[in-house]
N, C-alpha and C positions, 0 to 999 in steps of 0.2 A: 456534192462536191466541198473537195477538202483545196486546204495551198501549201504546196511543198514549205517544207522548212530549212531549207535548205536552197532553192533554188527563186523559191515563190510562185512555183508556176498550179494552175489551176489544175485540178489530177481526179475524178472517179474514186473517192476514196472507200474501201474495200477492206476486208480483215487483214489483208497481207498489206495495204497501203493504207495506212493510218496516219505515218506525215510525211514522210517521203514519196514523189513522185514515181520514182524508179532504186533499184535497190543502188547504180551507182550516186546519186544521191545521198543513199547512206549509207554509202560509203566515204564517200568526202566526206562527209558532217562528221562523220567518227577521226578522222583526217584533223579534220580544221577546232577540234575540240579543247576550249580551252582548259590548261589546266588550276583544279579548282582548289589541291595545296598548296601549301608553299614546300620548295625542293630543299631535300637537304643539302645541299649546297649556300643553300640562301642561310638556313636556320641558321646554320655554324656560322657566317657572317652574320648579323645577328645577337648569336653569343659574342665575337668582337668585337662587336659595337660598343655591346651593352658594357662591355669591362675598359674600353678606353675613354677618355676624358675628353670633350669638346670642350673650345672658349666659347662658342653663344648655343643657343638653341638655333637659329637659325643654318648652324654647320650642322649639329645633329641631324637633323629634318632632310637637308639635303644629302645626306651619307642615308640613312632611309631608304630616301626615294631611290636613289640610285643601287639600290640593292633588289627594293622591290617592283618597281618601276622602273627601268633600264631605258625604254622607247619613248617615256610618257617626257610633252615639255614642259620646261618647267612654269610653274604656275602664275595668274596677271598679277603682275604687283601695282597695290594702287603706293604712290611716295617710298615705304619704305615694309610694307605690311603686304601679305596677301592679301587681294580681293574673293572674296566670296560673296556672289549675287546672292539676294534675299530674296524667296518665294514667294511670298506676301504681295 
């Protein structure tokens, strides 16, 4: 038995179905794939950002985050700095 990488259902694993339970899940997985490379428009925006002058490092970081991760929420703040939890 295998578990579908798209929907999480259990299915009998065969040579034709190794990662996905149905061809529909396989197609949906292809459509939902996240890009692994930076888009050309984002690269141009990064070059323009590197040529610009910023008053503070925080302004530069905020602009960089808007280019690379526009949908991400702002990082949590502790005082005036970003909070980074420790893993130990």
